[in-house]
C-alpha positions in Angstrom: -10.3 -9.7 -34.6 -12.1 -9.5 -31.2 -9.8 -9.0 -28.3 -9.9 -10.3 -24.7 -8.3 -8.1 -22.0 -7.8 -10.1 -18.8 -6.9 -8.2 -15.6 -6.5 -9.1 -11.9 -6.2 -6.8 -8.9 -4.1 -7.8 -5.9 -4.8 -6.0 -2.7 -4.7 -7.1 1.0 -6.5 -5.6 4.0 -4.4 -4.5 6.8 -6.3 -5.5 9.8 -6.7 -3.0 12.6 -6.6 -4.2 16.2 -9.1 -3.6 19.0 -8.4 0.0 20.1 -10.1 1.4 23.2 -10.8 5.0 24.0 -8.4 4.9 26.8 -5.5 3.9 24.4 -5.6 7.3 22.7 -2.4 9.1 23.5 -0.7 6.1 24.9 -0.7 3.5 22.1 0.4 4.6 18.6 0.4 1.1 17.0 -2.9 0.2 15.5 -2.6 -3.2 13.7 -3.2 -6.8 14.4 0.0 -8.4 13.2 -1.2 -12.0 13.8 -4.4 -11.5 11.8 -2.4 -9.8 9.0 0.1 -12.6 8.7 -2.4 -15.4 9.0 -4.6 -13.8 6.3 -2.1 -13.0 3.7 -0.3 -16.4 4.3 -3.6 -18.3 3.6 -4.5 -16.2 0.6 -1.0 -16.6 -0.8 -1.1 -20.4 -0.4 -4.7 -20.9 -1.6 -5.1 -18.3 -4.3 -2.1 -16.1 -5.3 0.6 -18.8 -5.9 -1.6 -21.4 -7.6 -3.3 -18.8 -9.8 0.1 -17.1 -10.7 1.7 -20.6 -11.4 -1.2 -21.5 -13.7 -0.8 -18.2 -15.6 2.9 -18.7 -15.9 2.1 -22.1 -17.4 -0.4 -20.6 -19.8 2.2 -17.9 -21.0 4.8 -20.6 -21.6 2.4 -22.8 -23.5 1.2 -19.8 -25.5 4.2 -17.6 -26.3 3.3 -14.3 -27.6 -0.4 -15.1 -27.5 -1.7 -15.2 -23.9 -1.4 -11.9 -22.1 -2.6 -10.6 -18.8 -2.4 -7.5 -16.6 -2.2 -6.9 -12.9 -2.4 -3.9 -10.5 -1.3 -4.1 -6.9 -1.9 -1.7 -4.1 1.1 -0.4 -2.1 -0.3 -1.5 1.2 -0.9 -5.0 -0.2 2.7 -5.1 -1.4 4.0 -4.1 2.0 2.1 -7.1 3.5 3.5 -9.4 0.7 7.0 -8.1 1.4 6.7 -9.0 5.1 4.8 -12.4 4.9 4.6 -13.8 1.4 7.6 -12.4 -0.7 7.3 -15.5 -3.0 4.3 -13.9 -4.6 6.3 -10.8 -5.7 9.2 -13.1 -6.9 6.6 -15.0 -9.0 5.2 -11.7 -10.4 8.7 -10.6 -11.4 9.1 -13.9 -13.2 5.9 -13.4 -15.0 7.2 -9.8 -15.9 10.2 -11.2 -17.5 8.1 -13.1 -20.1 7.1 -9.8 -21.7 3.4 -10.9 -21.8 2.4 -9.2 -18.6 1.4 -5.5 -17.9 1.4 -3.8 -14.5 -1.0 -0.9 -13.9 -1.0 1.8 -11.3 -3.6 2.2 -8.6 -3.6 4.3 -5.4 -0.9 3.2 -3.0 -3.3 3.2 -0.1 -6.2 1.6 -2.0 -8.2 4.7 -0.7 -10.7 7.1 -1.8 -8.7 10.3 -2.1 -9.7 10.9 -5.7 -13.2 11.8 -4.3 -12.0 14.6 -1.9 -8.4 15.7 -2.2 -6.7 16.0 -5.6 -3.2 16.5 -4.2 -3.4 13.5 -1.9 -4.7 11.4 -4.9 -1.8 12.6 -7.0 0.8 11.7 -4.4 -0.9 8.3 -3.8 -0.7 7.5 -7.6 2.9 8.7 -8.0 4.0 6.8 -4.9 2.6 3.6 -6.4 3.9 4.2 -9.8 7.4 4.5 -8.5 7.1 1.3 -6.5 5.9 -0.6 -9.6 8.8 0.7 -11.6 11.3 -0.3 -8.9 9.9 -3.9 -8.9 9.1 -4.4 -12.5 11.4 -2.0 -14.4 8.7 0.0 -16.2 6.6 2.9 -15.3 2.9 2.1 -15.9 0.8 4.0 -18.5 -2.7 2.8 -17.6 -4.4 3.6 -14.4 -6.8 1.7 -12.2 -8.5 3.4 -9.3 -9.6 1.6 -6.1 -12.6 -0.6 -6.9 -12.7 0.9 -10.4 -14.1 4.2 -8.9 -14.4 6.8 -11.6 -15.9 10.2 -12.4 -15.2 12.7 -15.2 -13.2 14.7 -12.6 -11.0 11.7 -11.7 -10.5 11.0 -15.3 -9.3 14.5 -15.8 -6.9 14.2 -12.9 -5.5 11.0 -14.2 -5.0 12.3 -17.6 -3.1 15.3 -16.2 -0.6 12.9 -14.7 0.2 11.5 -18.2 -1.7 8.3 -18.3 -3.2 7.2 -21.6 -5.8 4.9 -20.3 -8.0 4.0 -17.3 -10.1 1.1 -16.2 -13.6 1.4 -14.9 -16.9 -0.4 -14.7 -19.3 -1.0 -17.6 -22.4 -0.2 -15.6 -25.8 -0.2 -17.4 -27.0 3.1 -15.8 -23.9 4.9 -17.4 -23.8 3.1 -20.7 -27.5 3.0 -21.4 -27.9 1.4 -24.9 -24.1 1.6 -25.4 -21.9 -1.6 -25.3 -18.9 -2.0 -23.0 -17.1 -3.7 -25.8 -15.7 -0.4 -27.3 -13.1 2.0 -26.2 -14.5 5.4 -24.9 -12.7 8.4 -23.7 -13.0 10.8 -20.7 -15.4 13.6 -21.4 -13.1 16.2 -19.8 -9.8 14.8 -21.2 -10.3 13.3 -24.7 -6.8 11.7 -24.7 -7.6 9.4 -21.8 -9.1 6.2 -23.1 -11.5 4.2 -21.0 -11.7 0.4 -20.9 -15.1 -0.7 -19.5 -15.4 -4.0 -17.5 -17.8 -6.5 -19.0 -19.9 -7.2 -15.9 -21.4 -10.5 -17.1 -18.3 -12.0 -18.5 -16.3 -11.0 -15.3 -18.9 -12.1 -12.7 -19.5 -15.5 -14.5 -16.0 -16.4 -13.3 -15.5 -14.4 -10.1 -19.1 -14.8 -8.6 -21.1 -17.6 -10.2 -18.5 -20.2 -11.4 -19.1 -22.6 -8.4 -22.7 -21.8 -7.9 -24.7 -25.1 -8.5 -28.0 -23.2 -8.7 -26.8 -21.2 -11.6 -28.5 -22.0 -14.9 -25.1 -22.2 -16.7 -23.5 -24.4 -14.1 -21.1 -26.0 -14.7 -19.3 -23.5 -16.8 -16.8 -24.8 -19.3 -14.1 -22.8 -21.2 -15.5 -23.6 -24.7 -18.9 -22.4 -23.9 -17.7 -19.4 -22.1 -15.5 -18.4 -25.1 -18.3 -19.2 -27.5 -20.5 -16.6 -25.7 -17.8 -13.9 -26.2 -17.3 -15.0 -29.9 -21.1 -14.4 -30.5 -20.9 -10.7 -29.9 -21.2 -8.6 -33.0 -18.2 -8.5 -35.2 -17.9 -4.6 -34.8 -17.5 -4.9 -31.0 -13.8 -4.6 -30.3 -12.8 -5.6 -26.8 -14.1 -7.8 -23.9 -12.7 -6.6 -20.7 -12.7 -9.3 -18.0 -11.5 -7.7 -14.7 -11.6 -9.3 -11.2 -9.7 -9.7 -8.0 -7.1 -12.4 -8.1 -8.6 -13.9 -5.0 -11.6 -14.9 -7.2 -9.2 -17.8 -8.3 -9.0 -19.9 -5.1 -10.9 -18.0 -2.5 -14.2 -16.8 -4.0 -14.1 -19.8 -6.2 -12.2 -22.6 -4.4 -9.5 -24.6 -6.1 -11.7 -27.8 -5.7 -14.2 -26.1 -8.2 -11.5 -26.7 -10.9 -11.4 -22.9 -11.5 -7.7 -23.0 -12.6 -8.3 -25.9 -15.1 -11.1 -23.7 -16.6 -8.7 -20.8 -16.7 -5.8 -22.8 -18.4 -8.2 -24.0 -21.2 -9.1 -20.4 -22.2 -6.3 -19.7 -24.5 -6.8 -22.9 -26.5 -10.5 -22.3 -26.8 -10.0 -18.5 -27.7 -7.4 -19.3 -30.4 -9.9 -21.8 -32.0 -12.6 -19.1 -31.9 -10.4 -16.6 -33.7 -9.9 -14.4 -30.6 -6.7 -12.8 -29.2 -5.4 -11.4 -25.9 -4.0 -8.0 -25.3 -3.0 -5.9 -22.3 -4.8 -2.6 -21.5 -1.8 -0.6 -22.7 -1.8 -2.4 -26.0 -5.5 -1.9 -26.4 -5.2 1.9 -25.8 -2.5 1.9 -28.5 -4.4 -0.2 -31.0 -8.0 1.1 -30.8 -9.5 4.5 -31.2 -12.2 5.8 -29.0 -15.8 5.7 -30.4 -16.8 8.7 -28.2 -16.8 10.3 -24.9 -18.4 8.8 -21.8 -20.1 11.1 -19.4 -19.8 10.0 -15.8 -20.7 13.1 -13.6 -21.4 10.9 -10.6 -19.2 8.3 -9.0 -19.0 4.8 -10.5 -17.5 1.7 -9.1 -17.7 -2.1 -9.4 -19.3 -2.8 -6.0 -22.9 -3.6 -5.2 -26.0 -3.4 -7.4 -25.8 0.4 -7.5 -22.3 0.5 -8.8 -21.5 3.7 -6.9 -19.6 4.7 -3.7 -22.5 4.2 -1.3 -20.9 1.1 0.1 -18.1 3.3 1.6 -19.9 6.7 2.0 -23.6 5.8 2.3 -24.2 6.6 5.8 -23.5 9.3 8.2 -21.0 7.3 10.2 -18.9 6.6 7.0 -19.1 10.3 5.9 -18.0 11.6 9.4 -15.0 9.2 9.6 -14.1 10.0 5.9 -14.2 13.7 6.4 -12.4 13.7 9.6 -9.6 11.7 8.1 -9.1 14.0 5.2 -9.4 17.0 7.4 -5.6 16.6 8.0 -4.7 15.6 4.4 -3.0 18.8 3.6 -0.9 18.6 6.7 0.3 15.1 5.8 1.6 16.4 2.4 4.4 18.1 4.2 4.9 15.5 6.9 8.2 13.5 6.9 7.7 11.1 9.8 7.9 7.6 8.1 5.7 5.9 10.9 3.0 8.6 10.5 3.0 8.4 6.7 2.7 4.7 6.8 -0.3 5.0 9.2 -1.8 7.5 6.8 -1.7 4.9 4.0 -3.2 2.2 6.1 -6.0 4.4 7.5 -7.0 5.6 4.0 -7.7 2.0 2.8 -11.3 1.8 1.6 -12.1 -1.4 3.5 -12.0 0.7 6.8 -15.1 2.5 5.5 -16.8 -0.5 4.0 -16.8 -2.2 7.4 -19.2 0.5 8.6 -21.7 0.0 5.9 -25.3 -0.5 6.8 -26.5 -1.4 3.3 -28.1 -4.7 2.6 -25.9 -6.4 0.0 -25.6 -9.6 -1.9 -21.8 -9.2 -1.4 -20.6 -11.0 1.7 -18.8 -8.6 4.0 -16.3 -10.1 6.5 -16.2 -7.5 9.2 -13.3 -9.3 10.9 -13.2 -8.3 14.7 -16.2 -6.0 14.4 -19.7 -7.1 15.7 -21.3 -4.6 13.3 -21.1 -1.2 11.5 -21.2 0.9 14.7 -18.5 -1.2 16.3 -16.3 -0.7 13.2 -17.0 3.0 13.3 -16.1 3.3 17.1 -12.9 1.4 16.8 -11.8 3.4 13.7 -12.7 6.7 15.2 -10.6 5.9 18.4 -7.6 5.2 16.2 -8.3 8.3 14.1 -8.5 10.4 17.3 -4.9 9.3 18.2 -3.6 9.6 14.7 -4.9 13.2 14.3 -3.4 14.2 17.7 -0.1 13.0 16.4 -0.5 14.9 13.1 -1.4 18.2 14.9 1.5 17.7 17.4 3.8 18.2 14.4 2.5 21.7 13.8 1.6 22.8 17.4 2.8 26.3 17.0 1.5 27.0 13.5 -1.9 28.5 12.9 -4.1 27.1 10.0 -3.7 30.2 7.9 0.1 30.0 8.2 0.1 26.3 7.3 -2.2 27.1 4.3 0.6 29.6 3.2 3.3 27.1 3.6 1.4 24.5 1.6 0.8 27.0 -1.2 4.4 27.9 -1.3 5.4 24.3 -1.5 2.9 23.6 -4.3 4.2 26.6 -6.3 7.8 25.5 -5.9 6.9 22.0 -7.0 5.3 23.4 -10.1 8.3 25.5 -10.9 10.7 22.5 -10.5 8.4 20.4 -12.8 8.7 23.2 -15.4 12.4 23.3 -15.1 12.7 19.5 -15.4 10.7 19.6 -18.6 12.8 22.4 -20.0 16.0 20.4 -19.2 14.6 17.4 -20.9 13.7 19.5 -23.9 17.1 21.0 -24.2 18.7 17.5 -23.7 16.6 16.1 -26.6 17.5 19.2 -28.7 21.2 18.6 -27.9 21.1 14.9 -28.9 19.6 15.9 -32.3 22.3 18.4 -32.9 25.2 16.1 -31.7 24.0 12.4 -32.1 27.5 11.2 -31.1 27.2 12.8 -27.7 24.3 10.5 -26.8 26.2 7.5 -27.9 29.2 8.6 -25.6 26.8 8.7 -22.5 27.1 5.6 -20.3 24.0 3.4 -20.2 22.1 3.8 -16.9 19.7 1.1 -16.1 18.6 0.3 -12.7 17.9 -3.4 -12.0 14.5 -4.4 -11.0 14.0 -4.6 -7.3 13.9 -8.3 -5.9 11.3 -9.4 -3.5 12.5 -9.8 0.1 11.0 -11.0 3.3 12.4 -8.1 5.2 10.3 -5.1 5.8 11.1 -2.3 3.3 12.7 0.7 5.1 11.1 4.0 4.8 12.3 5.7 1.6 14.5 8.7 2.1 13.1 12.0 1.0 14.3 12.9 -2.5 16.3 16.0 -3.2 13.4 17.6 -4.7 11.3 16.9 -1.6 14.0 18.3 0.6 14.2 21.4 -1.4 10.5 21.9 -1.2 10.5 21.2 2.5 13.1 23.8 3.5 10.8 26.8 3.9 8.5 24.7 6.1 11.4 23.6 8.4 12.7 27.2 8.7 9.3 28.6 9.6 8.4 25.8 11.9 11.7 26.4 13.8 10.9 30.0 14.2 7.4 29.2 15.4 8.6 26.5 17.9 9.4 29.3 20.4 5.9 30.7 20.2 3.9 29.7 23.3 0.6 29.4 21.3 -0.4 25.9 20.5 -2.9 24.9 17.9 
């Protein structure tokens, strides 16, 4: 039976304020709070809440049949916590139905996977923990920012224990192959790849309300009929898009939600079913490896990363930002780490693009790409000076040694944790009654709140790793040398 996998991304841009060269060193707050509140409130009222309510209705009317998946960025969730907590509450209600799956994506919605493996790992782990806190389950499927993927990124994701990953079903990668099968990473065969059906996804997210489109108006029965006509051997049709497609890109007046709510009935009549990405990874075997040596994404005609890194301004800003990435790995200042997350967000680099594109780019306060570059670099100049101030008495080679020591300690602790888990499992097999006597430990899912989430305290493991850094930094603070 052919399966439909429906997935939506939820991410919110954190708008930067106008930041002048003369603000460097005097103003360490970089954000336009009014623009952020206005933007997220408008999107929540006109897209997120109506769309989520519609999907909740679809789940209730189709118990056990209709299923859907979401991924959220951490920076987007922080905006929702502040200005639209009702969205997170609604997602928790959907989660309780058992017909929804939440995926992991980078907390910052950034591009760390292209340049710094350790930062990418930390970004994913941070997001995975936040999803588990809110929805009670650790994700097993990964979705990178804008579906960015390479063989190397796939190998990194596989090493973190994920069983599947979403990416784009681009023609220049697939060639004669169909996106309606499950593939696997060429460098990590255990990582299964779900490829977005470009046409089926864009029919809804881009063309639905286009009166000049030859298939306008699009009805649910004809849309499902096109999917059902695919060869019987083709297994999965992956329909991936941003949640803002429902209500923003395609306005509510276009009847987009009525179209959406009719899909389960039409799909059932056509003999199709719905499944989440995790279920698909468990149900279907890979038909072969997919070779993606160069970066792949779901943006623009090229389906690559040129929209973020295609010109010299973008690459200069990107390289300068990640020049301090290793230093941020051992930083413990909550404000600095929050700024790090927001400055990594990919939209900061997209505002600088000079590419002609069919995709409408709202540059916000910026007059053009050079204006966006100048403002971002002013902010980055202040941010980097704050990072360097933390390690003023430490030379680069000494810092590298500290980072190496911390990394090695972390690996040793991971080995010990796995050994403890192995011994506990062995003990439970030898003495089954011992496990039954253990009190049940189940943390309740975190409830959405309008208050700003406080910075998380460092875990015991992080404190243990940071001790050598604190001791050596204290010793070096008396050194008159500054970096």
